[in-house]
C-alpha positions as CSV (number, residue, x, y, z in Angstrom):
1,M,-38.9,-4.5,184.7
2,A,-37.1,-4.5,181.4
3,A,-37.9,-7.3,178.9
4,A,-34.3,-8.6,179.2
5,E,-34.5,-8.7,183.0
6,Q,-37.9,-10.5,182.8
7,F,-36.4,-13.0,180.5
8,Q,-33.5,-13.6,182.9
9,V,-35.8,-14.1,185.8
10,E,-37.9,-16.5,183.9
11,M,-34.8,-18.4,182.8
12,I,-33.6,-18.7,186.4
13,R,-37.1,-19.9,187.4
14,D,-37.0,-22.5,184.7
15,L,-33.5,-23.7,185.5
16,V,-34.4,-24.0,189.2
17,M,-37.4,-26.1,188.2
18,Y,-35.3,-28.2,185.9
19,F,-32.8,-29.0,188.6
20,L,-35.4,-29.7,191.2
21,R,-37.2,-32.2,188.9
22,Q,-33.9,-34.1,188.5
23,G,-34.3,-35.2,192.1
24,S,-30.6,-35.0,192.9
25,Y,-30.7,-31.3,193.8
26,D,-33.9,-31.2,196.0
27,G,-32.3,-30.6,199.4
28,P,-32.3,-27.2,201.1
29,G,-29.3,-25.2,199.7
30,D,-28.5,-27.6,196.9
31,I,-29.4,-24.9,194.4
32,A,-27.9,-21.5,194.8
33,V,-28.9,-18.4,192.9
34,L,-26.4,-15.5,193.0
35,C,-27.8,-12.0,192.3
36,A,-25.8,-8.9,191.6
37,Y,-28.1,-6.6,193.6
38,L,-31.1,-6.8,196.0
39,G,-33.6,-5.8,193.3
40,Q,-32.7,-8.9,191.3
41,L,-33.0,-11.0,194.4
42,Q,-36.4,-9.7,195.0
43,Q,-37.5,-10.5,191.4
44,V,-36.2,-14.0,191.6
45,R,-37.8,-14.6,195.0
46,A,-41.2,-13.4,193.6
47,A,-40.9,-15.6,190.5
48,L,-40.2,-18.7,192.7
49,R,-42.8,-17.9,195.3
50,D,-45.6,-18.6,192.8
51,L,-44.1,-22.1,192.4
52,K,-44.0,-22.7,196.2
53,I,-40.2,-22.6,196.2
54,A,-38.7,-20.8,199.2
55,V,-35.7,-18.5,198.7
56,A,-33.5,-18.6,201.8
57,V,-31.5,-15.4,202.1
58,N,-28.7,-14.5,204.5
59,E,-29.3,-12.3,207.5
60,K,-28.1,-9.1,205.9
61,D,-30.3,-9.5,202.8
62,A,-33.3,-10.5,205.0
63,E,-32.9,-7.3,207.0
64,Q,-32.8,-5.2,203.8
65,L,-35.8,-6.9,202.4
66,A,-37.7,-6.4,205.7
67,R,-36.9,-2.7,205.7
68,Q,-38.5,-2.6,202.3
69,G,-41.6,-4.3,203.7
70,I,-41.1,-7.5,201.8
71,E,-42.2,-10.4,204.0
72,E,-42.7,-14.1,203.1
73,D,-46.0,-15.7,204.2
74,V,-46.3,-18.8,202.0
75,E,-45.9,-22.6,202.7
76,Y,-43.1,-23.9,200.5
77,E,-42.3,-27.3,199.0
78,S,-38.6,-26.7,198.1
79,V,-35.9,-24.3,199.3
80,V,-33.4,-22.5,197.1
81,V,-30.6,-20.3,198.5
82,A,-30.1,-16.8,197.0
83,K,-27.4,-14.3,197.9
84,H,-25.5,-11.4,196.6
85,V,-22.4,-12.3,194.6
86,S,-20.2,-11.1,197.4
87,S,-21.3,-14.1,199.5
88,F,-20.3,-16.6,196.9
89,M,-17.1,-17.8,198.7
90,R,-19.2,-19.2,201.6
91,L,-21.9,-20.7,199.4
92,K,-21.9,-24.5,199.4
93,G,-24.7,-25.3,196.9
94,M,-24.3,-28.2,194.4
95,V,-25.7,-26.0,191.6
96,H,-25.0,-22.3,191.2
97,I,-27.0,-20.0,188.9
98,L,-25.6,-16.5,188.5
99,K,-27.8,-13.6,187.5
100,I,-25.8,-10.5,186.4
């Protein structure tokens, strides 16, 4: 992963943590992370997994991740929604973080 991408993933992780700590955005789906491609989604998901934050994905993204052998097996304390940018119109989160 390029240094710039690593920085972006860390920034998203820190922003998610900041909003979760505020208490107003701790419900499932209150925070949405929009990724331009599946690789970014995978990176964000891995960064949040270490903090016990689940990343809920839509059915299409879940199928693609499963085909790549990426499974989630961790108990989570919080849930964040992550999707491709093309799904943005149907996303109802209170906070949207965009990774491009």
